[in-house]
Each structure stands twice: as C-alpha cells, then as structure tokens.
C-alpha positions as CSV (number, residue, x, y, z in Angstrom):
1,M,0.0,0.0,0.0
2,Y,1.4,3.4,-1.0
3,K,1.4,6.3,1.3
4,M,-1.2,8.9,0.2
5,I,0.3,12.3,-0.5
6,P,-1.7,15.0,1.4
7,R,-3.8,17.2,-0.8
8,Q,-4.1,20.9,-0.2
9,I,-7.9,21.0,-1.0
10,R,-8.8,18.7,2.0
11,S,-9.4,21.6,4.5
12,V,-11.6,23.3,1.9
13,L,-13.7,20.2,1.5
14,E,-14.1,19.7,5.2
15,K,-15.2,23.3,5.8
16,R,-17.7,23.4,3.0
17,L,-19.2,20.0,3.9
18,K,-20.2,21.7,7.2
19,K,-22.1,24.4,5.4
20,F,-23.8,22.7,2.4
21,P,-26.1,19.7,2.3
22,I,-24.2,18.4,-0.7
23,L,-20.5,18.7,-1.7
24,T,-19.4,18.2,-5.3
25,L,-15.9,17.4,-6.3
26,T,-15.0,17.4,-10.0
27,G,-11.7,17.2,-11.9
28,P,-10.0,15.1,-14.6
29,R,-10.0,11.3,-14.5
30,Q,-7.3,9.9,-12.2
31,S,-6.6,13.2,-10.4
32,G,-7.2,11.4,-7.1
33,K,-10.8,12.3,-6.3
34,S,-11.9,8.8,-5.2
35,T,-8.8,8.3,-3.1
36,L,-9.1,11.7,-1.5
37,L,-12.7,11.3,-0.6
38,K,-12.2,7.8,0.8
39,N,-9.4,9.0,3.0
40,C,-11.0,12.3,4.1
41,F,-14.4,10.9,4.9
42,P,-14.1,7.3,5.9
43,D,-17.4,7.4,7.8
44,Y,-19.3,7.9,4.4
45,Q,-20.6,5.0,2.4
46,F,-18.9,4.9,-1.0
47,Y,-20.7,4.0,-4.2
48,N,-18.8,4.0,-7.5
49,L,-21.6,4.6,-10.1
50,E,-19.5,3.2,-12.9
51,R,-20.6,-0.2,-11.5
52,A,-23.7,-1.3,-13.2
53,D,-25.0,-3.2,-10.1
54,Y,-24.8,0.0,-8.0
55,R,-26.7,1.9,-10.7
56,Q,-29.4,-0.8,-10.8
57,L,-29.7,-0.9,-7.0
58,I,-30.1,2.8,-6.7
59,M,-32.4,3.5,-9.6
60,S,-34.8,0.6,-8.9
61,D,-36.1,2.7,-6.0
62,P,-34.1,6.0,-5.6
63,I,-36.2,7.6,-2.9
64,G,-36.3,4.3,-0.9
65,F,-32.5,3.9,-1.3
66,L,-31.8,7.4,-0.1
67,H,-34.1,7.1,2.9
68,N,-32.9,3.6,3.9
69,Q,-29.2,4.4,3.5
70,G,-29.5,7.6,5.5
71,E,-27.0,10.4,5.2
72,K,-23.3,10.4,4.6
73,I,-23.0,8.8,1.2
74,I,-20.4,9.4,-1.5
75,F,-21.6,8.9,-5.1
76,D,-18.4,8.6,-7.2
77,E,-18.8,9.4,-11.0
78,A,-22.2,10.7,-10.2
79,Q,-22.8,11.8,-13.8
80,Q,-23.5,8.1,-14.6
81,I,-27.0,8.5,-13.1
82,P,-28.3,11.9,-14.2
83,E,-31.7,11.2,-12.8
84,L,-30.2,10.9,-9.3
85,F,-29.7,14.6,-8.9
86,S,-33.4,15.5,-8.7
87,Y,-34.0,12.8,-6.0
88,L,-31.0,14.2,-4.0
89,Q,-32.6,17.6,-4.2
90,V,-35.9,16.3,-2.7
91,V,-34.4,14.3,0.1
92,S,-31.7,16.8,1.1
93,D,-34.4,19.6,1.2
94,E,-36.5,17.4,3.5
95,R,-33.6,16.9,5.9
96,G,-32.2,20.4,5.8
97,T,-28.9,19.4,7.3
98,A,-25.3,20.0,6.1
99,G,-23.0,17.3,4.9
100,Q,-25.5,14.8,3.7
101,Y,-24.0,13.7,0.4
102,I,-20.8,14.0,-1.6
103,L,-20.8,13.8,-5.4
104,S,-17.7,13.4,-7.6
105,G,-17.3,13.3,-11.3
106,S,-14.8,13.7,-14.1
107,Q,-17.0,15.4,-16.6
108,S,-17.9,19.0,-15.6
109,F,-20.2,19.5,-18.5
110,L,-22.6,16.8,-17.4
111,M,-22.2,17.6,-13.7
112,N,-22.8,21.3,-14.1
113,E,-25.8,20.7,-16.3
114,R,-27.4,18.5,-13.6
115,I,-26.4,20.8,-10.8
116,S,-27.9,23.9,-12.5
117,Q,-31.1,22.0,-13.0
118,S,-31.5,20.4,-9.6
119,L,-28.9,21.4,-7.0
120,A,-28.3,25.1,-7.5
121,G,-27.7,26.7,-4.1
122,R,-27.6,23.3,-2.4
123,T,-24.1,22.2,-3.3
124,S,-20.6,23.7,-3.2
125,V,-18.5,22.7,-6.2
126,C,-14.8,22.2,-5.8
127,H,-12.2,21.1,-8.4
128,L,-9.3,18.6,-7.8
129,F,-6.5,18.5,-10.3
130,P,-3.4,16.4,-10.5
131,F,-0.7,17.3,-7.9
132,D,0.4,20.9,-7.6
133,I,4.0,21.7,-6.8
134,S,3.1,22.5,-3.2
135,E,2.1,18.9,-2.7
136,I,5.1,17.2,-4.3
137,D,8.7,18.3,-4.2
138,I,10.2,18.7,-7.7
139,G,13.6,19.7,-6.3
140,D,16.1,20.3,-9.1
141,N,14.2,18.1,-11.6
142,L,12.3,20.9,-13.4
143,F,12.5,19.5,-16.9
144,E,11.8,15.9,-15.7
145,S,8.8,17.2,-13.7
146,I,7.3,19.1,-16.7
147,F,7.8,16.0,-18.8
148,K,6.5,13.6,-16.2
149,G,3.4,15.6,-15.4
150,F,1.5,15.4,-12.1
151,Y,-1.0,12.6,-12.2
152,P,-1.0,10.8,-8.9
153,R,-0.8,7.3,-10.4
154,I,2.5,8.0,-12.0
155,Y,4.0,8.8,-8.6
156,D,2.1,6.2,-6.6
157,F,3.1,3.3,-8.8
158,D,6.3,4.7,-10.4
159,I,4.8,4.5,-13.9
160,H,6.9,5.9,-16.8
161,P,5.1,8.7,-18.6
162,D,5.5,7.0,-21.9
163,E,3.5,4.1,-20.5
164,F,0.9,6.1,-18.7
165,Y,-0.2,8.9,-21.0
166,P,-0.9,7.0,-24.3
167,S,-3.3,4.7,-22.5
168,Y,-4.8,7.6,-20.6
169,I,-5.4,9.5,-23.8
170,Q,-6.8,6.4,-25.6
171,T,-9.2,5.7,-22.7
172,Y,-10.2,9.3,-22.5
173,I,-11.1,9.4,-26.2
174,E,-12.9,6.0,-26.2
175,R,-14.9,6.6,-23.0
176,D,-15.3,10.2,-22.0
177,V,-15.5,11.7,-25.4
178,R,-18.2,9.2,-26.6
179,S,-20.2,9.8,-23.4
180,I,-20.3,13.5,-23.7
181,R,-20.5,14.1,-27.5
182,S,-21.5,12.0,-30.5
183,I,-18.2,12.2,-32.4
184,E,-18.2,10.0,-35.5
185,N,-14.5,10.4,-36.4
186,L,-12.4,9.7,-33.3
187,T,-9.3,9.8,-35.4
188,S,-9.9,13.4,-36.3
189,F,-10.6,14.2,-32.7
190,A,-7.3,12.6,-31.7
191,R,-5.5,14.7,-34.4
192,F,-7.3,17.8,-33.1
193,L,-6.1,17.1,-29.6
194,G,-2.5,16.8,-30.8
195,L,-2.8,20.0,-32.8
196,C,-4.0,21.8,-29.7
197,A,-0.8,20.7,-27.9
198,G,1.2,22.2,-30.7
199,R,-0.5,25.6,-30.1
200,I,0.2,25.9,-26.4
201,G,0.8,29.5,-25.5
202,Q,-0.4,30.8,-28.8
203,V,-3.4,33.1,-29.4
204,L,-6.2,30.9,-30.6
205,N,-6.9,30.9,-34.3
206,L,-10.0,28.7,-34.7
207,S,-10.0,28.9,-38.5
208,S,-6.4,27.6,-38.7
209,L,-7.0,24.9,-36.1
210,A,-10.2,23.7,-37.9
211,N,-8.5,23.8,-41.3
212,D,-5.5,21.8,-40.1
213,T,-7.8,19.2,-38.6
214,G,-10.1,19.1,-41.6
215,I,-13.3,20.1,-39.6
216,S,-15.6,23.1,-39.5
217,V,-15.0,26.1,-37.2
218,N,-18.2,25.2,-35.3
219,T,-17.0,21.7,-34.8
220,A,-13.6,23.0,-33.5
221,K,-15.5,25.2,-31.1
222,S,-17.5,22.2,-29.9
223,W,-14.4,20.1,-29.5
224,L,-12.6,22.8,-27.5
225,S,-15.6,23.0,-25.2
226,L,-15.4,19.2,-24.7
227,L,-11.7,19.3,-23.9
228,E,-12.4,22.1,-21.3
229,A,-15.4,20.2,-19.8
230,S,-13.2,17.1,-19.3
231,F,-10.3,19.2,-17.7
232,V,-7.8,18.5,-20.5
233,L,-7.1,22.1,-21.5
234,Y,-8.3,25.6,-20.8
235,Q,-8.5,28.9,-22.6
236,L,-6.6,31.7,-20.9
237,Q,-8.6,34.9,-21.6
238,P,-7.1,38.3,-22.2
239,Y,-7.0,40.8,-19.4
240,Y,-9.1,43.8,-20.3
241,K,-9.9,45.8,-17.2
242,N,-9.4,49.5,-17.9
243,F,-7.6,48.6,-21.2
244,N,-10.4,46.9,-23.2
245,K,-10.3,49.1,-26.2
246,R,-6.6,48.3,-26.8
247,L,-6.6,44.6,-26.3
248,I,-7.1,41.6,-28.6
249,K,-10.0,39.4,-27.6
250,S,-8.9,35.9,-28.5
251,P,-7.8,33.5,-25.7
252,K,-4.7,31.3,-25.6
253,I,-4.6,27.5,-25.2
254,Y,-2.9,25.7,-22.3
255,F,-3.1,22.2,-20.9
256,Y,-3.8,21.5,-17.2
257,D,-1.1,18.9,-17.2
258,T,2.3,19.3,-19.0
259,G,3.0,15.6,-19.0
260,L,-0.1,15.0,-21.0
261,A,0.9,17.8,-23.4
262,C,4.4,16.4,-23.7
263,S,3.0,13.0,-24.6
264,L,0.9,14.5,-27.3
265,L,4.0,16.2,-28.7
266,N,5.9,12.9,-28.7
267,I,8.4,14.1,-26.2
268,K,10.0,11.0,-24.6
269,T,12.4,12.4,-22.0
270,G,13.2,15.4,-19.8
271,P,16.4,16.2,-21.8
272,M,14.4,15.9,-25.0
273,L,12.0,18.5,-23.6
274,R,14.8,21.0,-23.0
275,N,15.7,20.9,-26.7
276,H,12.2,21.0,-28.0
277,Y,11.0,23.9,-30.0
278,L,8.0,24.3,-27.6
279,Y,10.1,24.2,-24.5
280,G,9.5,27.9,-23.6
281,A,5.8,27.5,-24.2
282,L,5.7,24.3,-22.0
283,F,7.5,26.1,-19.2
284,E,5.1,28.9,-19.5
285,N,2.2,26.4,-19.4
286,F,3.7,24.8,-16.3
287,V,3.9,28.0,-14.3
288,I,0.4,29.2,-15.3
289,S,-1.2,25.8,-14.7
290,E,0.4,25.6,-11.2
291,I,-1.2,29.0,-10.3
292,I,-4.6,27.9,-11.5
293,K,-4.3,24.5,-9.8
294,M,-3.2,26.1,-6.5
295,Q,-6.1,28.6,-6.7
296,H,-8.6,25.8,-7.2
297,H,-7.0,23.7,-4.4
298,A,-7.4,26.8,-2.1
299,G,-11.1,26.9,-2.9
300,Q,-10.7,30.0,-5.1
301,K,-12.1,30.9,-8.5
302,P,-9.1,31.3,-10.8
303,S,-8.3,34.9,-11.8
304,V,-5.6,34.3,-14.3
305,Y,-5.3,36.1,-17.7
306,Y,-2.7,37.3,-20.2
307,W,-2.3,40.8,-21.5
308,R,-1.5,42.0,-25.0
309,D,-2.1,45.3,-26.8
310,H,-2.5,46.1,-30.5
311,N,1.2,46.8,-30.8
312,G,2.1,43.3,-29.7
313,I,3.3,44.2,-26.2
314,E,2.5,41.2,-24.1
315,I,2.6,40.0,-20.5
316,D,2.5,36.2,-20.2
317,C,0.3,36.1,-17.1
318,I,-1.8,38.5,-15.1
319,V,-3.2,37.4,-11.8
320,E,-5.7,39.3,-9.6
321,D,-5.1,38.0,-6.1
322,V,-7.7,37.9,-3.3
323,A,-6.3,41.1,-1.9
324,G,-7.2,42.9,-5.2
325,Q,-3.6,43.4,-6.3
326,I,-2.5,42.7,-9.9
327,N,0.5,40.4,-10.3
328,A,2.2,40.8,-13.7
329,L,4.4,37.8,-14.6
330,E,6.8,37.3,-17.4
331,I,7.7,33.6,-17.7
332,K,11.0,32.8,-19.3
333,G,12.6,29.4,-20.0
334,G,16.2,30.7,-19.9
335,A,18.4,30.3,-16.9
336,T,20.3,33.6,-17.4
337,I,18.8,37.0,-16.6
338,N,18.3,39.0,-19.7
339,S,17.4,42.7,-20.1
340,D,14.7,41.6,-22.6
341,Y,12.9,39.9,-19.7
342,F,11.8,43.3,-18.3
343,K,10.9,45.4,-21.4
344,N,7.2,44.3,-21.6
345,L,6.7,44.7,-17.8
346,N,8.0,48.2,-18.0
347,R,5.4,49.1,-20.7
348,F,2.5,47.6,-18.8
349,P,0.0,50.5,-18.5
350,A,-0.7,50.6,-14.8
351,H,0.4,52.5,-11.8
352,S,3.5,50.8,-10.3
353,E,2.0,50.9,-6.8
354,T,-0.9,48.7,-7.9
355,V,1.1,46.1,-9.8
356,L,3.5,43.5,-8.4
357,K,5.9,42.7,-11.2
358,K,7.7,39.4,-11.4
359,V,10.0,37.6,-13.8
360,I,9.9,33.8,-13.4
361,Y,12.9,32.0,-15.0
362,T,14.7,28.7,-14.7
363,G,17.8,30.1,-13.0
364,M,18.8,29.5,-9.4
365,D,19.0,33.0,-8.0
366,T,16.0,35.0,-6.6
367,L,16.6,38.7,-6.3
368,S,15.0,42.1,-6.9
369,M,15.8,44.6,-9.6
370,K,14.2,48.0,-9.4
371,D,10.4,47.4,-9.1
372,T,10.6,43.8,-10.3
373,K,11.2,40.5,-8.4
374,I,13.2,37.9,-10.2
375,V,11.9,34.4,-9.2
376,S,13.9,31.3,-9.5
377,V,12.5,27.8,-9.8
378,N,13.5,27.1,-6.2
379,S,11.3,30.0,-5.0
380,L,8.4,29.2,-7.3
381,V,6.2,27.4,-4.7
382,E,6.4,30.2,-2.2
383,T,5.9,32.9,-4.9
384,I,2.7,31.2,-6.1
385,K,1.5,30.8,-2.5
386,Q,2.0,34.5,-2.0
387,I,-0.1,35.2,-5.1
388,V,-2.8,32.8,-4.1
389,S,-2.9,33.7,-0.4
390,P,-1.2,37.1,0.0
391,T,-2.8,37.7,3.4
392,L,-1.2,34.5,4.7
393,S,2.2,34.6,3.0
394,G,2.8,38.3,2.8
395,N,3.2,40.2,-0.4
396,G,6.1,39.8,-2.7
C-alpha cells in the first residue's frame, strides 16, 4: 500500500461540507478524487456509479434507497446516473442538514448541467486537479517534472510517462468523449487534440485549427468545449480591465497537465523537452497551470489572464489576487537573466504601486531589480503561495 500524499484541498472540502447539504468534487480522471474522498471521509458509504450493479440498485427505488441508507453517502462518478440529482434535491431539502452527500465526477459539462437543473444553491462545487507543486517536491528536476506531469498514479506506482499517457489519452477518447459528444470520427478528434498541444501559449486561431484538422469552425468550437469540460485544457482569456479598447480578444490555449501535453507532442524524456521547439511554451504552461491548480485547491475561483495590446506588447500572465492586487508575470525558459525579460513589464499600462511585477525563470537566484522581483524555480512554490494567499504569506 502506497502512502497517500496530502492534498491541499482537503481543508476546503471539510469546511464546505459543514455548510452545504451536498459537496461536489470534479476534476480530470485519475486526479485522485476517489482516493481523497475515501481518506478524508471514511465514515461515508462509498458507491462507484461506474458499477452497473450499484446503478441498478439505486435506480430501482431511488427515494427508498436514499431514505434507507440515511445520510453520509459518496456517489463517485455521479454523472453516470443523471436522474439521481433531482432525487437528491428532494431528500436533502427534506432533511435540511449539512454534509448529507458528496458527489464526484470527471465530466464537468454533465455535472454542471445537472447541478444547475436540480442542485443550484444546495451544493458547493470544488475542483481537484493532479498534484500541484506545493504537494510534491520537484527539487532540481524541473525538466523531468514538466515532462513527467503530475497525475497521482505516475507517482504512486512509479509508472513511466511513456506508459501512462498514451493509454490515458486512448481511454479518454474512447470513454469520456463518446459519453459527452456524439463524435463519429475519433481519429480526427485525436488529431485535433495533438494540434491543440502544438499551439500551447499561442493566441487561438480557430480557423487555422479547424483547417489543419479538416473540420468546420463550429466543430472546432464544440471540441474545444469538450476538452475544457473534461479538464484536459483551458483557454486563458485576455485581461481587459481598464484597457479593453486596446486589447485583442482571443484566448490562448494551455493544458492543465504538462505531462499530457508532452506525450501528445511525442516528447520522450526530460532532456528531449529541454531541446524541443515548444520548451519555452511548455515552461510557461507549467507555471500558469500551477497558479490555476493552487487557486482551485485553495477553494478560489481562478483569476488568471494574459495581456497584449494592438502593438504586440504582451505580458505572459496577469493574476488578480484575493487582496485585489495585480500580479504581472513574465515567464522565461532561460536560466540567465536578460534585459529583454523586463521590457514588456516596463510598458504595462498601470500604476506601479498597484502592480507586483515578477520575472519567473529557470535560473537558481532569486533577487529584486528596481520594481521587479526575479523568481527562481527554487522560489516558485512560495511565490505562487504569495499570489494565491497574500494575506497569509505576505506580499512579494
């Protein structure tokens, strides 16, 4: 038996379960939802609804089942029984107590659809992603960690990424994709997924993406929504507050897990990553995704953007923290400080006292230069913690 790595979101789940009748936990497949819930709430009965016998047992008499089993039940992969949500609404309203049920699922589209129909106001929705770097120590193995990714099973059972991700992708396409959308050509969808990986960090051009895949623009939009709903990738929106007339409106594409992206790009090792043409984009993806994951794991709604004006001046990442401050981050894959790292930060149109400027790079020295903090990989965890929870960690 492996030792479970503590997850940062645990305290958030425990607090919200005391306030809501139903707690919902979503996230990508194999991000550790079932393991976390079993360990955090051992006094709850656990039903994995991917089992046909459990589905039959529950739906033969849903009201009777809920009354007879009482409170404290976990329904894992709850989207497998869409009808269950309306029954949970009725029974939880009758009881009127907190912490009655926990729902988990790996498909936010189906979960959110049912929640909005039946459980709005009755459930708190949280998201669990693969490990963030506050949960595991990457040490000096930056390139290996970006290549390896952060899915728990890789760490729990020492699985090589080249063994894990191809089967993960195949299972995702054959199971989750088919269950959410009626996609006739799964080969085209797999190609679309790989092309998205090749566009990490780029401003989204839907027409180009659709043409390269051989599909319509509307189909490309639909498939992007599917990939977002199943927590494979996300679209980073442009920051427009006070500058909306000068900004482009298209989002950028990033993957929640860099190991998955590396697999799609056919990157086989950490050293191979270092020499890959998308290395800089993957390092940028790594940093931005860590911020988003840590915000989710702290129970916060992500507030992460990028900024670019019509002249092409661009800031890689803009984060509005819970204290209302703006963090402007330039993310550079180089290990040597370069004057070019600062030029876009210096042209960001905001008052210096309202913006915390940072350059994140792969070097080993953390220091300050004028109004900008230079953050090494060794200081990345603490820096992100300061952004996510500035009142706890102090500003910096």
